[in-house]
C-alpha positions as CSV (number, residue, x, y, z in Angstrom):
1,M,26.5,-198.7,71.9
2,T,29.6,-199.4,69.7
3,A,30.9,-196.8,67.5
4,L,31.4,-197.9,64.0
5,P,34.1,-196.5,61.7
6,S,31.5,-195.0,59.5
7,D,30.2,-193.1,62.5
8,L,33.7,-191.3,63.1
9,A,34.9,-188.0,61.8
10,P,38.0,-187.9,59.6
11,G,41.0,-188.4,61.7
12,Q,39.1,-189.7,64.7
13,T,39.9,-193.1,66.2
14,V,38.2,-195.3,68.7
15,T,39.5,-198.6,70.4
16,V,37.4,-201.5,69.0
17,N,39.1,-204.0,71.0
18,A,42.7,-204.7,72.5
19,Q,44.0,-205.8,69.1
20,V,43.1,-203.1,66.6
21,K,42.2,-199.5,66.8
22,A,39.5,-198.3,64.4
23,P,41.0,-196.5,61.5
24,A,41.5,-192.8,61.0
25,L,39.3,-191.8,58.3
26,S,39.8,-190.1,55.0
27,G,37.8,-187.0,53.9
28,K,35.3,-189.3,52.3
29,G,35.0,-191.5,55.4
30,N,37.1,-194.3,54.2
31,A,39.8,-195.8,56.5
32,A,43.1,-193.8,55.8
33,A,45.3,-195.8,58.4
34,E,45.1,-198.2,61.3
35,V,47.5,-199.4,63.9
36,K,47.5,-203.1,64.8
37,A,48.3,-204.4,68.2
38,N,51.7,-205.5,67.1
39,G,52.4,-202.0,66.2
40,N,52.3,-202.5,62.4
41,T,50.6,-199.6,60.5
42,V,48.1,-200.3,57.6
43,D,47.7,-197.3,55.2
44,F,45.0,-197.2,52.6
45,T,44.6,-195.0,49.5
46,Y,41.5,-194.5,47.3
47,F,40.4,-193.6,43.9
48,R,38.4,-190.4,43.6
49,D,35.2,-192.5,43.6
50,G,36.1,-194.0,46.9
51,L,37.1,-197.5,45.7
52,L,40.2,-198.8,47.4
53,E,43.4,-198.4,45.4
54,T,46.2,-199.6,47.6
55,Q,46.6,-201.1,51.1
56,T,50.1,-201.2,52.7
57,E,51.2,-202.8,56.0
58,K,54.4,-202.0,57.6
59,K,56.3,-202.9,60.6
60,P,57.2,-200.1,63.1
61,D,60.7,-200.0,61.5
62,G,59.3,-199.3,58.1
63,T,59.8,-202.9,56.7
64,L,56.9,-203.9,54.3
65,V,54.9,-206.6,55.4
66,S,52.2,-206.7,52.6
67,D,50.8,-204.6,50.1
68,H,47.9,-204.7,47.6
69,V,47.2,-202.8,44.4
70,V,43.7,-203.1,43.2
71,A,42.1,-202.3,40.0
72,Y,38.3,-202.1,39.0
73,D,36.2,-202.5,35.8
74,L,34.1,-199.5,34.6
75,N,31.2,-200.8,36.8
76,G,33.3,-200.6,40.0
77,N,33.7,-204.4,40.2
78,R,37.1,-205.4,41.6
79,W,38.8,-207.2,38.6
80,H,42.6,-207.4,39.5
81,D,44.5,-207.4,42.7
82,V,48.2,-207.7,43.0
83,S,49.5,-208.6,46.5
84,R,52.8,-209.0,47.9
85,K,53.5,-210.6,51.2
86,M,56.6,-211.0,53.3
87,N,57.9,-214.6,53.2
88,A,57.5,-216.1,56.7
89,D,60.7,-218.2,56.2
90,N,62.8,-215.3,54.8
91,D,61.7,-211.8,55.6
92,G,63.9,-210.3,53.0
93,A,61.9,-212.1,50.4
94,Y,58.2,-211.5,49.3
95,L,55.5,-213.7,47.7
96,T,53.5,-212.0,45.0
97,T,50.1,-213.1,43.9
98,T,48.0,-211.7,41.2
99,T,44.2,-212.3,41.2
100,A,42.1,-211.5,38.3
101,R,38.5,-211.7,37.7
102,R,37.5,-213.3,34.3
103,A,35.5,-211.3,31.8
104,R,32.0,-212.8,31.3
């Protein structure tokens, strides 16, 4: 039987495969952080209702690889996501993308 991240206690980790460790969990059972096989860390923050607020990936030396800042409408639907990703050709530059959901 495989343990799912939702089965883990806050702060507990389990190796899912050789590539990624299952995330440490926040007090509400959401992923708080994970470590990738390349040593990069991914940290997550959440709004009080448990919805994802930010996701930040950094190299072991602290260099930012990517980040997301997410916003939601009053019904909890994701409507805005600003992401920044390291440029593969110039790791001192970042590509910024904004994704917005159209109002109906």
